[in-house]
Structure formats: C-alpha cells, structure tokens
N, C-alpha and C positions, 0 to 999 in steps of 0.2 A: 644344339647349334655348334658348340665348341667341338664336339666329336666329328660333326659333318665337315667343319672347316679343316680339322686335322686330317681326315681321310682325303679331302680334296688336295691338300698340300702334299700328302704322301703320293697320291696318284700322279700328280704333276711333277714330282721330283725328277730331275734330269737323269739320275741313275736308272729309275724304272723305265723312263721314256726310251733311253738308249738300249736297255736290256730287252725291251719288247721288240725293238727294231732288229736287234742282233738275232733274236730267236726266230722271228717271223719272216725276215726278208730273204729274197732270192734275186740274183741277177737274171735278167731275161733279155728279150729282144723284141723288136716290133712285130716280127712274124709270129713269135710264140704266143703273144698275148691275144691274138685273134681267136684262140681256142676258149677263151674265158668270157662268161657272162653270168649274171646273177640268176637268170631264169633256169639254167640247167639243173641246179640243186634246189630250187625253190619253185615248186609247181603251184598253179593257180588254186587247186583245192587245199593246199597247205597254208595259204595266207589266211590269217585270222578273220573271222566273220565281220568284225567291226570295220575292217578295211573295205569289205564289199558293201556294207551299209553306207559308209561315207562316200564311197565311189559313186553310188547311186545319186547322192546329193550333188556331187561335183558335176556330173553329166546329165542331170535331170533336164529333160526337154531338148537337149542338144548334144549329139555326139559328132565331133568333127570327122571329116572324111579322110584327113591325112594324119600321118604320125606326128608331123611337126606341130600341127594345130592341137592335137591331143596333148602333147607335152606342154604347150603353152597354156592350155586351159587348166591342166593339172597345177602348173606352177602358179598361175594367177589366183586360183582358188585357195591353195595352201598358204600363199603369202598373205592373202587378205584375211585368213582365218587363224593364223598362228602368229602370235606376237614375239615368240622366242623367250629365252631366259636361260637358266642354268642347264648344264648338261645333265642327261637323265640316266643313261645306262639301265633302262628298264626293259622288261619284255615288250615286244613291239606293239601289242594291242594296248597295253597300259601306257606306253610312251605316246601313242596317238591320242588317247584320252587326255593325258596330261597336257600335251601341246595344244589341243583344241580348247582346253579350258583356260589357256593363257598362263600356265604355270611353269613353262620351261621349253627347252629345245635349242640346241646349238646346231652348227652346220652338219656335224656328223649325224645327229638325230634326224635332221631334215633329209639328208641323203638316204638314210636307211628306210624311212617311211616311204619316200618317193620310189625306192626300189620295189616295194610291195605293190604300190599303185600301178607301176608299169607292168608288173606281172599280170595283174588283174586285167589290164587293158591290152595284153598281148603285144607289149613293146619290149624288145630286147634291151636290157639295161645293165650297166655295171657301175661300180663306185670307185672313185679315185681319191687319193689324198696328195698333199704336197708337203715336202720338208725342205731343208736347205742343205746344200753341199758347198763347203763343209758344214757340219751340223752347228746350228746356232740355237742355244737353249732359250733365247729370247723370242724365237719364232715358234708359235704354238701349232702351226700347221693349219690346213684347211681341207674340208671334204666337199666333194661335188660329184656329179653324175655324168655319164655319157650314155646316150640312147642311139640305137641303130634306127635310122630313119629310112624306111623302105623306099619312099619315093625319090630319095637322094642317093640310095644305095651306099650309105656310109654312116660311120659313127659320128655323132655330134655332141660336143661338150655342152652341158646345160647346168648352170648353177642355180638351184632352186632357192637358195638362201637369199639371192639378190635378183633372181629372174633375169639373168644375162646369158648371152652367147657371144662368141668371138668371131671376128671376120677379118679377111685380108683384102683382096682386090675384087671380090664379087659379093653378091647377096647370099651366097651359100655359106652357112655357118661352118666353123672349123671343128675338127676332131681334136682330142687332147694332143696326140702326136703331131698333128699339123701345126697347132699353136706353138709348141716348143721348137719344132724344126724351123719354122718361119722366124720366130723370135731369135733363136741362136744363129740364124743366118744374117742377122742385123737389120731385118725389115721391121716395119712398124705394123702392129696389129691393132684393131679397134674392138671395142665391146659395145653392145647395145642392150638396153633394157627392153623387154617385150611387154612390160606392164605400163599402162598409161599413167604418167605422172611419177613413176618410180625413178629414182636416181641413186647412183652409188658413186662414191668419190673415187677419183683416180688413185688416191693414197691407198685405199683398201684394195683396189685391183692390183696395184703394184706389189703390195705386201703379200697378197695371197697367190699371185700368179707370175708377175713380170719382173720382180726385182732380180738382180744378179744372184745366181746360186739357187733359185727356187727350182726344185726338181719334182716331177710327178711319179707316183707309184700306184699300181693297180691293186685293189683289194680283191683277192681271189678266194673262192671256195667258202664263202660265208653261208652257213646254213641257218636260216632264220629260226626254224623250229627247234634246233638244238640250243641256240642261245636263249630263246624264249623259255625253254624247259629249265635250263640251269639257272637263269636269272630269277625265275619264279620261285625256285626252291631256296636259293641262297640269299636273296635280298630280303630284308636289310641286314642280315646277320653277318655276312661275309663281304669284305671289300671287293669291289668290282674287279680289280686287277687280279685278285686271287681266283675269282670265278673263271676269268679268262684263262688263267694259267692251268686250272683243272681241265678245261676243255682242250687245251694244248696237250696236256699229258695223255689224254685218251685219244689223241690223233684225230680230233674233229674240228680243229681250229681253222680259221682263215689264215692266209698268209699274204705278204706283200711282194709284188714283182716290180722290179725297177728296169724299165726297157731302155732308158737313155743314159743312166749313170751307174757306176759301180758302187753298190751300197757299202762295200767293205771300206772303201776310201772315205765315204761320207761319215761313217760311224767308227772309224779307227781311233 
C-alpha cells in the first residue's frame, strides 16, 4: 500500500507532468486535426474479445438507428455499470474487467474504453484532454471523447464520465472546437445530461471545461494493441510512466495536438 501511494505521488509530480507534455505536445490548427481519429490505427478485429462480449450486452435486443442514439445508449449503460475509482493504467481488457467489477476507473479510463466500444459499433471517435494556460499544477486535467455523428455530419463532444453534451442556440450538440470558440467569444453555452435523473454540478463543469484558461488538446496516434502489449509485460513491475516512456523511445507513442493555444507558452 505504501509503495502504491509512493508511485502515485511520483506519477502526479508536476515535474513528470510537465515533462510528459513537453515531450508529447505539438502545436496544430483546426484544419490539421481533421485528419485524426482513433479508428484509423485501431481496427475492429484488434479490439479485445471481452469488449465484443460486453457490447452484445449493451445492445441486447435493441440497436438504435442513429449514431447519436448509439452514443447515448453506450454512455447510459457504462455509467450505470461502472462506479469509478482509482486510475488504472492497465491493458484495456483488464481495465474493462476492473471497472465493471466496481474497483476503479477515472475519466481517462472511461474515455479509453469508450473508444473501443465506438470502434466496434463503427462510430468514428477520438479522445481529448484539457489542461490550463498558463499551467496550473492544482488542475489535474480531464479526459473526454468526440464522436463523428453521421446524421449531423459533424463531430460532437460527449463526456461519458458524466453523460453530458454541450449546446449553444440550437438542439444540435457542439463539437470541442465549437465549444471553445463560442466560449472565447463571450457567449454562454449550456450542458445537458442525457441520463434520466443524472446531474452534474456547475462547479465540476467549470473546472473541467469552462474556467478561464482551460484549453483542449487532441490525443493522437494512440495504438491500443501496443499499449496493451507493453502494459501486460511491465505491470506491476515497472511504474506506468516508465512504460509509456519506453513506448515513446521506440516511436510508437501517442502525442498531443493543441489546435487553439501555443503549448510552448503554456508549459514554459
């Protein structure tokens, strides 16, 4: 227990946090990020079999006709069956087992397993994170997803941890870029839960999305099979940040793209 707490403290140390961002970050633009999604490097046959088994449970007896309703059904099922808990950093199949047994899962774990379910259901998906500009070590960041909704012909932000989407002046949910463009123009956006009886406080929404200085980055080129392989070999013998660094050294790591802010100014 003491060793686990020590590893957690080391992993969360601001020096390692900043080092990771300096190594992995790239400045980008809105047009450039259109080329990235999770599905390109993670094909349906590569997704572990347990995800396919659970997916059958999620859509047993009913598969919605629209992408938006598929996303909502996935979100509702996952939220009702995952209590959350400590961060995992496990191979994806083991992470899903752990989360469904009620023993863990933070926002990044939720976003990563949601990616795999979207691939299975032929939904183009990608994962985002937020940090602060300038960097604030008290803000731990947040992870969420964006799904391309074919009937709307656009990317839509979806936060599976809270089952929320954002809106402006219509019933059409916003993309990540739309959310921050509207917010930075001084207009008010709203958020809605799509789960019956679910609520999330404005304090949490402001902290994770809307407070001054919050900035989004896109997580690109994440290869689920690669991380599953390395984590299966190294855990629990090697700290997770060292496993990620090994993957970085062999040029198979993910990276972060900042489409709205200069990451060099954020982490200088």
